[in-house]
N, C-alpha and C positions, 0 to 999 in steps of 0.2 A: 498861539504861534509855536511851532516845533522847529527844530533845527533845519529840517528839510525845507519848510516853508520859507524861512529866512534865507537859506541858500538860494532857493529858486527866485525870491524876490531880488536878491543882489545880482544874480545872473541876468534876469530879465532887464533890470535897471542898467547894468553895464553894457549889455549888447544894445539896448535901446539908445544909450548915449553915443555909442559908435555909429549907429545907423543915422541918428540926427546929424552928427557932425559930417558924415559923408553926404547926406541928402541936401544939405544946404548948398553945396557946390553943384551937386548933380541937377537939382531943380531950379538953379538960378536962371531968372529970366522966363521961366515957364508960366503960362497964363493960369494954370491951376495951382500955383505955389501955395497960396493961402489955404485952400480946401485940402491939399495933401497934407499940410502940416497940422491942421486940426485933427485929422484922423490919425496921423503919425503920433501926436501926443496922446490921443485917446487910447491907442493900442496898449502901451504898457500899463496904464492905469487899469484897464479891464483885465489884463493878464495877471497883474499883481493881486487883483481882487479874486481871481478864479483859484489860484493855488491854495491860499489858506482857508478857503471856504469850507466850513465845517458842515454846511448843509448842501444838499443836492441842488437846491434852487439857486444858491449863490454861485456854485460851480457852473451850472447851466447858463446863467445870465452872463457871467464872465466869459465863458467859452463862446457863446453865440456872439457876444460883442466883439470878440477878437476876429471871429470869422466875418462879421460885418465890416470891420475896419480893413481887413485884407482884401475884401471884395471892392470896396470903394477906393482903396489905394490903387489897385490895378486899373480902375477906371477914371483916375483923376485927370487924365489927359483930355483933350477936347476933340480928339479925332475918332473915327469909326473903329480903328484898330484897338484903341484903349477900351472902348466899350465892349468889343469882343472879348478881350482879356478879362474884363470884369465879369462878364457872363460865364466864362470858363471857370474863373476862380469861384463864383457862386455855386455852380454845379459840382466842382471838385469838392468844395467844403461840405456841401449837403451829402454827397456820397460817402465822404470819409466819416462824417459824423454818424450817418446812419450805420455804416459797417461797424463803427466803434460801439454804437448802442446795441446792435444786434449781438455782437461778440460778448458784451457784458451781461446780456440778459439770460 
């Protein structure tokens, strides 16, 4: 662990705490409340694992896990509109990750 990794872990944890506090009120009474919070709790865990990862595999698994969580977050509702949002988030993540990979190659 280096100072930058510790700073990023604290930043992710702090922002995640604020998001959790806001989301409890926002999602109150929603039928997808439980599923939403499972993925909401998984997101900072995976993000905190990706930053200090000294190996490319650890970074990749953390990064892809974060993309997965954001995809299922947007589709946590039970209507067709949230499923479309989920599909858009998936495509956007794939395009962004591919562009990042190509730029780094």
